[in-house]
C-alpha positions as CSV (number, residue, x, y, z in Angstrom):
1,M,18.0,1.3,-23.5
2,T,18.4,1.3,-19.7
3,R,15.4,2.8,-17.7
4,E,17.9,6.0,-16.7
5,E,17.6,6.3,-20.8
6,L,14.3,5.8,-21.1
7,L,13.7,8.3,-18.2
8,K,15.6,10.5,-19.6
9,R,14.4,10.7,-23.1
10,T,10.8,10.9,-22.0
11,H,11.7,13.5,-20.1
12,E,13.4,15.3,-23.0
13,F,10.0,14.6,-24.9
14,L,8.3,15.9,-22.4
15,Q,9.7,19.4,-22.3
16,R,9.3,20.0,-25.4
17,L,5.1,19.3,-25.5
18,S,2.5,21.8,-24.1
19,D,0.9,22.3,-20.8
20,E,-2.2,20.7,-22.2
21,K,-0.2,17.5,-24.0
22,L,1.6,17.4,-20.5
23,V,-1.5,17.4,-18.3
24,E,-2.9,14.4,-20.6
25,V,0.4,12.9,-20.8
26,H,0.1,12.8,-17.0
27,D,-3.6,11.8,-17.1
28,F,-2.4,8.2,-18.5
29,A,0.4,7.9,-16.2
30,E,-1.2,7.8,-13.2
31,Y,-4.4,5.7,-15.1
32,L,-2.0,3.1,-16.0
33,T,0.1,3.1,-12.3
34,S,-3.9,3.3,-11.3
35,R,-4.8,0.3,-12.9
36,R,-1.1,-2.0,-11.8
37,E,-2.3,-1.1,-8.6
38,Q,-5.6,-2.4,-8.8
39,Y,-4.7,-5.5,-10.5
40,T,-2.2,-6.1,-7.7
41,L,-4.7,-5.7,-4.9
42,R,-7.0,-8.0,-6.7
43,E,-4.7,-10.1,-7.0
44,G,-3.6,-10.1,-3.4
45,M,-6.9,-10.6,-2.0
46,T,-6.8,-13.5,-4.2
47,I,-4.3,-15.6,-2.5
48,L,-5.3,-14.3,0.3
49,S,-8.8,-16.0,0.2
50,A,-7.4,-19.2,-1.2
51,K,-5.0,-19.7,1.5
52,S,-8.1,-18.6,4.4
53,G,-9.6,-22.2,3.2
54,S,-12.8,-19.6,3.9
55,L,-15.0,-21.3,1.5
56,S,-13.8,-24.8,1.6
57,F,-17.1,-25.6,2.5
58,L,-18.3,-25.5,-1.3
59,N,-16.2,-28.4,-1.9
60,D,-17.9,-30.9,0.5
61,E,-21.6,-29.7,-0.6
62,R,-23.3,-33.2,-2.4
63,E,-24.5,-33.0,-5.7
64,D,-27.8,-34.5,-3.9
65,I,-29.3,-32.2,-2.1
66,Y,-31.5,-31.0,-3.9
67,T,-34.3,-33.3,-5.1
68,V,-37.2,-32.2,-8.0
69,S,-39.7,-32.5,-5.7
70,D,-37.8,-30.0,-3.0
71,G,-40.7,-27.0,-2.9
72,V,-43.0,-28.9,-4.1
73,T,-46.6,-28.8,-1.4
74,P,-48.2,-31.9,-0.9
75,K,-52.0,-31.5,-2.0
């Protein structure tokens, strides 16, 4: 089924719904659209952050920076 056919059939179903059910369908469609937009935004931010290198300093951190005696006050 093509997109146009699907839209036409969906429109026909929507025409038969009560106002209350039509509001529910609208709210659900709005939710799906919002969720997709949030996903797209989150993915874009992840890609930009990775390309910027702003956290690259974390790759240079040595494992032996801290020792057991760090923070221990001598007596």
